[in-house]
C-alpha positions, 0 to 999 in steps of 0.5 A: 500500500501507499499511504500518506500521513498528514500531521501538524507535528513531526520530527524534530518535535517530540510528542505523543503524535510524533511517536505514534506516527514513527511507530506505525511508519516503522512497522508499516514499512516492514510490512512492505508498505510506503508511508509518506509524511506531509507536515509543517516545517521551518525553512531551516527543516525544509532545506536540511530534510534528506528523507525522500518520504517526508515533505515539509511545508513552510509554516508559522508558530502557534504563539502560545505554544511555538513548537506547534505550527500551522502550514501556510500552503500545504495544497501543493502536496496534491501533486505529490499525492499524484506522483506517488500514486497514493491509495489512502490518506490518514490525517493526524491533525485537524489544522491546515495539514488536516484540512488540506488532507481532507480536501485532497482525499475527497477530490481524489476519491481516496479513503480518508482516515482521521486520528483523534490525538489531542483534546483541544477542546480542553486547552482553550486556556491558550486562547484566553484566561477568561472563563467565559471566553474559554467556555465559548471556545470549547463549544466552538472546538467541539463543533469544529471537531465534529465537523472535521472528523465526520468527513473521515470514513473512519475516525480512529480513537486511541482508547475506548474512553475517547471513543465513548466521548466522541460518540456522546458528542456526535461523531460517527464511524469511531473505531478504537485502535490504540497507538503502539509502543516499541516493547523491545526498546523499552523492555531492556534488562540493564539501563545503558545510562546509569543514575548519575547521567540524570543527576540522581543518587543510588539511594534515592526513590525516584518518582518520575514524570515524562512529558510536555510541561503544559497546564493540562498535564496537571503536574501541580497535583504532584507538586502539592502532594510532594510534601506528604510523600516526603514524610513517608519516603524521606529519600524521595526524589521527583524527576520532571523530564520534558519542556513546554510553556508551563515549565517556569510555572511549575518551577515557581510552584515547586519554589512556593511549596518549599521542595525545590531541593527534592525536584529535578527538572531535566528539561529535554531528554533525548529519546535514546536516554529515555528507556534508561531514565525509566529503568533508573526510576521507581514509580512513574506519576501520571496526573494528566487530565488530557490524555487520549491514551497515555503513551509515556505511561505505557512506555513506563510499563514496558520498562517495568515501571508501575504507574500512579495514574489519574483516575481520568479518561484514558489513564484509568483504562490503562492502569489496572489497580493492584496489577500494574499500578494504582489510580488517584483523584487528580484533583486530590493532592493527598490521594495522589501522595497515597497513591504514590507511596502505595505503588512504591511499597508494591513495586516489585509485585506491580512491575510484572503486571506493568510489562504484561499490559504494555505487551497489549500495546505492542506497535506490531500488534496495533499496526496490524489492526491499523493495516486491516482497517486500511485494507477494509476501506480500500476494498470498499472503494 
């Protein structure tokens, strides 16, 4: 098959959408398919790109979150669609790249698939601090998303929780296909990099978060919970890996709660070191209220790291209490603290269950499901 992926975010960005695209592309290529990527870029990225399967289009940044961009004119991609004899178009975004994907797919009568990756309707704080404006923006976002995804032959939701949410809000033809995780990459016996690489001591109990530093990731609840955790675990160390527009906000919050000596903000950690970071940690804390699936939690599980996760949306779908971690009320710091301490005390037992859970989300298996969907749609055409 010859497949086109349209996306607002791609390498060099590192986020859940990019990871899912890379995993699918790798497996589909191994299965003998050709996957072409159409995405946003800067002039520097466009000029330095050496991948003949990736096409970057000049773009402008989204000011509140500059790493996300909007393509100025992605429509010349239609000539590439024709020259490469693309058979199916799969959109991973709903911005200008996504609009181009929809128009080109329908004009050429190609099967059109959309993946629902991001709950943009719950990120209206980027637009305004006014609650009234945020409420109006949320309603507009739902209306726009419903309009866009109902143009797809199939909308892929990465979890049952999100599929239910979409169905409740008028989305048609929703299919659950999880994003995959490279199990082999994360299920390593020994860490390539030791604790000293991350500024950690051998006797510390490491509570880890990996992800974008944005308000919707709800890290404030962990920071507020940290004092209670320290009372029970005096050698606790809280490690935050990632960057984002809320980084300074979270650093200020850590200072306000007088726990800065217990927190390590690592900033951007190269993907090559992420498996070692999981291996050198004791508990993965996942307080986000914004997850459509929770790939970083599954990566942690693949590494044998149990999860203390928010009892919210997709996280409560991957975390099975007493099997691979525990759940807590994401609005309750004390509940978060108790959860983190309990998961640490049961780490050995929960680690085995975490690995078994992650195997269900192997990128090999999830890509097989994706490929079956593509074949089904091509047969209908």
